[in-house]
C-alpha positions in Angstrom: -57.4 -4.9 15.8 -55.3 -2.2 17.6 -52.5 -4.7 18.1 -52.4 -5.5 14.3 -52.3 -1.8 13.4 -49.5 -1.2 16.0 -47.5 -4.2 14.8 -48.0 -3.1 11.2 -46.8 0.4 11.9 -43.8 -0.9 13.9 -43.0 -3.3 11.0 -43.2 -0.4 8.5 -40.8 1.6 10.6 -38.3 -1.3 10.9 -38.5 -1.9 7.1 -38.0 1.8 6.4 -35.0 2.0 8.7 -33.5 -1.2 7.1 -33.9 0.3 3.6 -32.3 3.6 4.7 -29.4 1.7 6.3 -28.9 -0.4 3.1 -28.9 2.7 0.9 -26.5 4.4 3.3 -24.2 1.4 3.1 -24.4 1.3 -0.7 -23.6 5.1 -0.9 -20.6 4.6 1.3 -19.3 1.7 -0.9 -19.7 3.8 -4.0 -17.9 6.8 -2.4 -15.1 4.5 -1.4 -15.0 3.0 -4.9 -14.7 6.5 -6.4 -12.0 7.5 -4.0 -10.1 4.3 -4.8 -10.5 4.9 -8.5 -9.0 8.4 -8.0 -6.0 6.9 -6.2 -5.6 4.3 -8.9 -5.5 7.0 -11.6 -2.8 8.8 -9.7 -0.7 5.7 -9.4 -1.0 5.0 -13.1 -0.1 8.6 -13.9 3.0 8.3 -11.7 4.0 5.1 -13.4 3.6 6.7 -16.9 6.0 9.4 -16.2 8.5 7.5 -14.1 10.0 4.3 -15.6 11.4 3.2 -12.2 7.8 3.2 -10.8 6.6 1.3 -13.9 9.3 -1.3 -13.5 7.7 -2.3 -10.2 4.9 -3.9 -12.3 7.3 -5.5 -14.8 6.1 -9.0 -14.0 2.4 -8.3 -14.1 2.4 -5.8 -16.9 4.3 -7.7 -19.6 5.9 -5.5 -22.3 8.7 -5.9 -24.8 10.0 -2.4 -24.1 9.5 0.5 -21.7 7.5 2.3 -24.5 5.2 -0.7 -24.7 4.8 -0.7 -20.9 4.0 3.1 -21.0 1.4 2.4 -23.6 -0.1 -0.4 -21.6 -0.3 1.8 -18.5 -1.8 4.6 -20.5 -4.5 2.4 -21.9 -5.2 1.1 -18.4 -5.9 4.7 -17.4 -8.4 5.0 -20.2 -10.1 1.7 -19.5 -10.3 2.6 -15.8 -11.7 6.0 -16.5 -14.4 4.5 -18.8 -15.2 2.0 -16.0 -15.8 4.7 -13.5 -17.7 6.8 -16.0 -19.9 3.8 -16.8 -20.5 3.0 -13.1 -21.5 6.6 -12.3 -23.8 6.9 -15.4 -21.6 9.5 -17.2 -21.2 6.9 -20.0 -24.2 4.9 -21.2 -23.8 1.4 -22.6 -24.1 2.8 -26.1 -21.5 5.5 -25.6 -19.2 3.0 -23.8 -19.5 0.7 -26.8 -18.6 3.5 -29.1 -15.5 4.4 -27.1 -14.5 0.7 -26.8 -15.0 0.0 -30.5 -12.9 3.1 -31.4 -10.2 2.2 -28.8 -9.9 -1.3 -30.0 -8.8 0.0 -33.4 -5.5 0.8 -31.6 -3.1 -2.1 -31.2 -2.2 -0.9 -27.7 -5.8 -1.2 -26.6 -6.0 -4.7 -28.2 -2.9 -5.8 -26.4 -4.0 -4.4 -23.1 -7.4 -6.2 -23.2 -5.7 -9.4 -24.4 -3.4 -9.3 -21.3 -6.0 -8.0 -18.8 -9.3 -9.5 -19.9 -9.2 -12.6 -17.7 -8.2 -10.6 -14.6 -10.9 -8.0 -15.3 -13.6 -10.5 -16.1 -13.0 -12.9 -13.2 -12.4 -10.0 -10.8 -15.7 -8.2 -11.6 -17.3 -7.2 -8.3 -20.9 -6.7 -9.4 -23.3 -6.5 -12.3 -22.0 -3.1 -13.3 -18.4 -4.5 -13.7 -19.7 -7.5 -15.5 -21.8 -5.3 -17.9 -18.8 -3.1 -18.5 -16.5 -6.0 -19.2 -19.0 -7.5 -21.6 -19.2 -4.3 -23.6 -15.4 -3.9 -23.8 -14.9 -7.6 -24.6 -17.5 -7.4 -27.4 -15.5 -4.6 -29.0 -12.3 -6.8 -28.6 -14.0 -9.9 -30.0 -15.5 -8.0 -32.9 -11.9 -7.8 -34.3 -12.1 -11.5 -34.9 -10.5 -12.5 -31.7 -11.3 -16.0 -30.6 -10.4 -15.8 -26.9 -12.2 -18.3 -24.7 -14.4 -17.0 -21.9 -12.7 -17.1 -18.5 -14.7 -18.7 -15.8 -16.4 -15.9 -14.0 
């Protein structure tokens, strides 16, 4: 009987340590994600104010003019901000839906999502990204868009 108790206690300690290690790893990943998001916002800001920097992305950020490219970059900043706010719980699903529905009234948001949706949907890293993309895509689709679903 003592052996079972000792084995059970040892197993409980191992499980507790494994849970703690997993939580630590998850917290590290989230901190890294937040730090990366901050860098991404800085890069987008630099591109907004400097057309030479924005031109670096001329092939992957299609635009008919520098003004259109600046709008696309600005919308990307908003969408990226909403994504990190949603991930951290600052925005609920309902509040995100409200922002997305409002944003999609603007042609610049519509164009951005049309151009970026496949990349964002297929590049989702987890359930949070997938839920975010679904909410934003619903706002886009509610405008009567008939885009096919990219394979996720």
